[in-house]
TIRODO-726913 format. One line per field, with one value per atom (N, C-alpha, C): chain; y negated, z, x; residue in one letter. Coordinates in nm, 3 decimals, m for minus. Example, Ala and Ser with C-alpha at 12.3 -4.5 7.8 and 13.67 -1.06 7.14 Angstrom:
<rotis>
chain: [A;A;A;A;A;A]
v: [0.569;0.450;0.330;0.225;0.106;m0.003]
w: [0.780;0.780;0.780;0.708;0.714;0.787]
u: [1.319;1.230;1.320;1.285;1.367;1.290]
res: [a;a;a;s;s;s]
</rotis>
This chain:
<rotis>
chain: [A;A;A;A;A;A;A;A;A;A;A;A;A;A;A;A;A;A;A;A;A;A;A;A;A;A;A;A;A;A;A;A;A;A;A;A;A;A;A;A;A;A;A;A;A;A;A;A;A;A;A;A;A;A;A;A;A;A;A;A;A;A;A;A;A;A;A;A;A;A;A;A;A;A;A;A;A;A;A;A;A;A;A;A;A;A;A;A;A;A;A;A;A;A;A;A;A;A;A;A;A;A;A;A;A;A;A;A;A;A;A;A;A;A;A;A;A;A;A;A;A;A;A;A;A;A;A;A;A;A;A;A;A;A;A;A;A;A;A;A;A;A;A;A;A;A;A;A;A;A;A;A;A;A;A;A;A;A;A;A;A;A;A;A;A;A;A;A;A;A;A;A;A;A;A;A;A;A;A;A;A;A;A;A;A;A;A;A;A;A;A;A;A;A;A;A;A;A;A;A;A;A;A;A;A;A;A;A;A;A;A;A;A;A;A;A;A;A;A;A;A;A;A;A;A;A;A;A;A;A;A;A;A;A;A;A;A;A;A;A;A;A;A;A;A;A;A;A;A;A;A;A;A;A;A;A;A;A;A;A;A;A;A;A]
v: [m5.198;m5.100;m5.135;m5.131;m5.163;m5.034;m5.010;m4.890;m4.913;m4.810;m4.815;m4.791;m4.816;m4.791;m4.643;m4.557;m4.413;m4.371;m4.423;m4.391;m4.437;m4.555;m4.604;m4.511;m4.470;m4.383;m4.248;m4.192;m4.064;m4.076;m4.184;m4.204;m4.214;m4.291;m4.310;m4.178;m4.099;m3.973;m3.875;m3.867;m3.778;m3.823;m3.951;m4.006;m3.981;m4.010;m3.996;m3.849;m3.762;m3.618;m3.563;m3.604;m3.563;m3.618;m3.743;m3.804;m3.733;m3.686;m3.615;m3.488;m3.412;m3.287;m3.317;m3.415;m3.452;m3.499;m3.585;m3.638;m3.529;m3.434;m3.325;m3.242;m3.211;m3.135;m3.218;m3.343;m3.430;m3.447;m3.467;m3.482;m3.354;m3.240;m3.112;m3.093;m3.146;m3.131;m3.244;m3.367;m3.483;m3.515;m3.505;m3.543;m3.460;m3.329;m3.252;m3.290;m3.334;m3.373;m3.496;m3.577;m3.697;m3.681;m3.557;m3.530;m3.546;m3.542;m3.554;m3.429;m3.321;m3.199;m3.216;m3.174;m3.184;m3.048;m3.020;m2.897;m2.921;m2.813;m2.826;m2.905;m2.878;m2.948;m3.098;m3.136;m3.278;m3.342;m3.272;m3.320;m3.345;m3.249;m3.262;m3.373;m3.388;m3.492;m3.632;m3.653;m3.782;m3.806;m3.703;m3.714;m3.748;m3.686;m3.714;m3.858;m3.905;m4.045;m4.144;m4.119;m4.207;m4.197;m4.080;m4.062;m4.146;m4.148;m4.230;m4.377;m4.423;m4.561;m4.587;m4.493;m4.509;m4.512;m4.428;m4.428;m4.563;m4.612;m4.742;m4.853;m4.856;m4.960;m4.954;m4.836;m4.822;m4.857;m4.816;m4.844;m4.995;m5.060;m5.205;m5.279;m5.241;m5.305;m5.277;m5.154;m5.118;m5.201;m5.212;m5.288;m5.436;m5.489;m5.630;m5.654;m5.566;m5.581;m5.571;m5.478;m5.465;m5.591;m5.644;m5.767;m5.885;m5.897;m6.007;m5.991;m5.872;m5.848;m5.876;m5.825;m5.847;m5.995;m6.063;m6.206;m6.285;m6.251;m6.318;m6.296;m6.173;m6.141;m6.218;m6.220;m6.290;m6.439;m6.498;m6.641;m6.673;m6.589;m6.610;m6.601;m6.502;m6.486;m6.607;m6.658;m6.777;m6.899;m6.914;m7.024;m7.018;m6.898;m6.881;m6.909;m6.860;m6.886;m7.036;m7.111;m7.256;m7.323;m7.280;m7.338;m7.309;m7.187;m7.148;m7.231;m7.252;m7.328;m7.473;m7.529;m7.667;m7.680;m7.571;m7.573;m7.556;m7.491;m7.461;m7.573]
w: [m5.671;m5.777;m5.865;m5.993;m6.088;m6.149;m6.137;m6.193;m6.338;m6.419;m6.555;m6.550;m6.658;m6.663;m6.640;m6.701;m6.685;m6.540;m6.474;m6.334;m6.247;m6.276;m6.202;m6.222;m6.346;m6.375;m6.304;m6.306;m6.240;m6.090;m6.029;m5.885;m5.854;m5.935;m5.914;m5.929;m6.031;m6.055;m5.940;m5.891;m5.777;m5.655;m5.625;m5.509;m5.519;m5.632;m5.650;m5.652;m5.706;m5.707;m5.565;m5.480;m5.340;m5.276;m5.306;m5.254;m5.304;m5.429;m5.485;m5.407;m5.378;m5.303;m5.163;m5.098;m4.963;m4.965;m5.061;m5.065;m5.101;m5.186;m5.221;m5.098;m5.020;m4.896;m4.797;m4.780;m4.685;m4.725;m4.854;m4.899;m4.876;m4.898;m4.879;m4.732;m4.643;m4.500;m4.448;m4.483;m4.422;m4.480;m4.611;m4.670;m4.618;m4.608;m4.551;m4.404;m4.332;m4.192;m4.177;m4.283;m4.277;m4.364;m4.399;m4.472;m4.622;m4.677;m4.822;m4.877;m4.888;m4.940;m5.088;m5.123;m5.262;m5.306;m5.433;m5.488;m5.518;m5.539;m5.573;m5.704;m5.801;m5.930;m5.911;m5.829;m5.802;m5.732;m5.636;m5.561;m5.656;m5.743;m5.837;m5.938;m5.985;m6.082;m6.023;m5.904;m5.838;m5.809;m5.761;m5.732;m5.857;m5.968;m6.094;m6.139;m6.129;m6.165;m6.079;m5.948;m5.856;m5.877;m5.919;m5.945;m6.063;m6.169;m6.286;m6.246;m6.167;m6.120;m6.033;m5.945;m5.856;m5.932;m6.033;m6.112;m6.180;m6.242;m6.311;m6.211;m6.100;m5.998;m5.944;m5.907;m5.849;m5.949;m6.073;m6.176;m6.200;m6.211;m6.235;m6.118;m5.996;m5.879;m5.873;m5.901;m5.899;m5.999;m6.121;m6.224;m6.190;m6.136;m6.096;m5.985;m5.886;m5.774;m5.824;m5.913;m5.967;m6.042;m6.119;m6.194;m6.101;m5.998;m5.903;m5.828;m5.783;m5.710;m5.799;m5.919;m6.011;m6.041;m6.065;m6.093;m5.974;m5.854;m5.733;m5.712;m5.732;m5.716;m5.819;m5.942;m6.048;m6.019;m5.979;m5.947;m5.831;m5.730;m5.613;m5.651;m5.733;m5.777;m5.857;m5.944;m6.023;m5.933;m5.835;m5.741;m5.663;m5.614;m5.538;m5.626;m5.749;m5.842;m5.861;m5.880;m5.898;m5.774;m5.656;m5.532;m5.511;m5.544;m5.530;m5.625;m5.746;m5.844;m5.801;m5.735;m5.688;m5.571;m5.497;m5.382;m5.425;m5.540;m5.586;m5.661]
u: [m2.009;m2.019;m2.138;m2.117;m2.224;m2.276;m2.407;m2.469;m2.508;m2.489;m2.540;m2.691;m2.757;m2.902;m2.933;m2.852;m2.873;m2.852;m2.749;m2.725;m2.842;m2.895;m3.011;m3.130;m3.154;m3.267;m3.251;m3.131;m3.108;m3.133;m3.083;m3.105;m3.255;m3.326;m3.469;m3.544;m3.513;m3.583;m3.559;m3.435;m3.407;m3.487;m3.482;m3.553;m3.703;m3.761;m3.905;m3.946;m3.863;m3.893;m3.904;m3.812;m3.819;m3.947;m3.978;m4.101;m4.226;m4.225;m4.340;m4.368;m4.264;m4.281;m4.336;m4.278;m4.324;m4.469;m4.504;m4.641;m4.742;m4.704;m4.795;m4.829;m4.727;m4.750;m4.831;m4.794;m4.866;m5.012;m5.039;m5.178;m5.258;m5.197;m5.266;m5.305;m5.223;m5.250;m5.341;m5.308;m5.375;m5.513;m5.529;m5.658;m5.775;m5.763;m5.875;m5.903;m5.801;m5.820;m5.909;m5.915;m6.000;m6.125;m6.156;m6.279;m6.270;m6.151;m6.133;m6.064;m6.139;m6.076;m6.040;m5.920;m5.875;m5.822;m5.842;m5.785;m5.637;m5.564;m5.423;m5.408;m5.496;m5.489;m5.511;m5.611;m5.636;m5.516;m5.462;m5.347;m5.228;m5.200;m5.089;m5.113;m5.238;m5.270;m5.250;m5.302;m5.286;m5.137;m5.070;m4.927;m4.846;m4.880;m4.808;m4.829;m4.953;m4.981;m4.904;m4.905;m4.833;m4.682;m4.635;m4.492;m4.448;m4.528;m4.494;m4.486;m4.583;m4.582;m4.458;m4.425;m4.310;m4.179;m4.163;m4.040;m4.023;m4.128;m4.120;m4.087;m4.158;m4.135;m3.993;m3.948;m3.815;m3.705;m3.723;m3.623;m3.612;m3.726;m3.727;m3.661;m3.695;m3.636;m3.486;m3.445;m3.302;m3.223;m3.275;m3.204;m3.200;m3.309;m3.313;m3.210;m3.208;m3.114;m2.970;m2.942;m2.807;m2.766;m2.858;m2.830;m2.804;m2.885;m2.868;m2.737;m2.705;m2.581;m2.461;m2.463;m2.352;m2.335;m2.445;m2.441;m2.385;m2.427;m2.380;m2.231;m2.186;m2.044;m1.960;m2.007;m1.934;m1.927;m2.038;m2.040;m1.947;m1.949;m1.864;m1.717;m1.683;m1.544;m1.498;m1.580;m1.545;m1.527;m1.613;m1.604;m1.472;m1.438;m1.313;m1.192;m1.195;m1.084;m1.063;m1.171;m1.160;m1.103;m1.147;m1.098;m0.950;m0.909;m0.767;m0.681;m0.727;m0.653;m0.637;m0.737;m0.726;m0.630;m0.610;m0.519;m0.373;m0.354;m0.217;m0.157]
res: [m;m;m;h;h;h;q;q;q;t;t;t;r;r;r;l;l;l;e;e;e;s;s;s;l;l;l;i;i;i;e;e;e;v;v;v;v;v;v;i;i;i;n;n;n;i;i;i;s;s;s;i;i;i;g;g;g;f;f;f;v;v;v;i;i;i;s;s;s;t;t;t;i;i;i;a;a;a;n;n;n;a;a;a;v;v;v;l;l;l;l;l;l;p;p;p;m;m;m;v;v;v;g;g;g;l;l;l;p;p;p;v;v;v;t;t;t;l;l;l;a;a;a;q;q;q;n;n;n;l;l;l;l;l;l;v;v;v;g;g;g;a;a;a;g;g;g;m;m;m;t;t;t;v;v;v;v;v;v;s;s;s;v;v;v;a;a;a;r;r;r;s;s;s;y;y;y;i;i;i;i;i;i;r;r;r;r;r;r;w;w;w;a;a;a;q;q;q;g;g;g;m;m;m;l;l;l;y;y;y;s;s;s;t;t;t;i;i;i;k;k;k;s;s;s;t;t;t;a;a;a;l;l;l;y;y;y;i;i;i;e;e;e;k;k;k;k;k;k;v;v;v;k;k;k;t;t;t;l;l;l;v;v;v]
</rotis>
């Protein structure tokens, strides 16, 4: 299945949004345990920055992977077609 750019972006945003909620809760619990108390505003600001980075990273990797997969499938199909034609 080949994803459109919009489908890739939607998948990435859903995935990262879930991660943002989880990381916000985890940071609120874990950081004070190691002596790094953070306010909710600080937690959200850092989370938002990391979310922007994560969306960009995930989108780029998703599009690269889709391109590589599509290219590999197309090359394989062409190779098989040529082999079948030589057998017939």
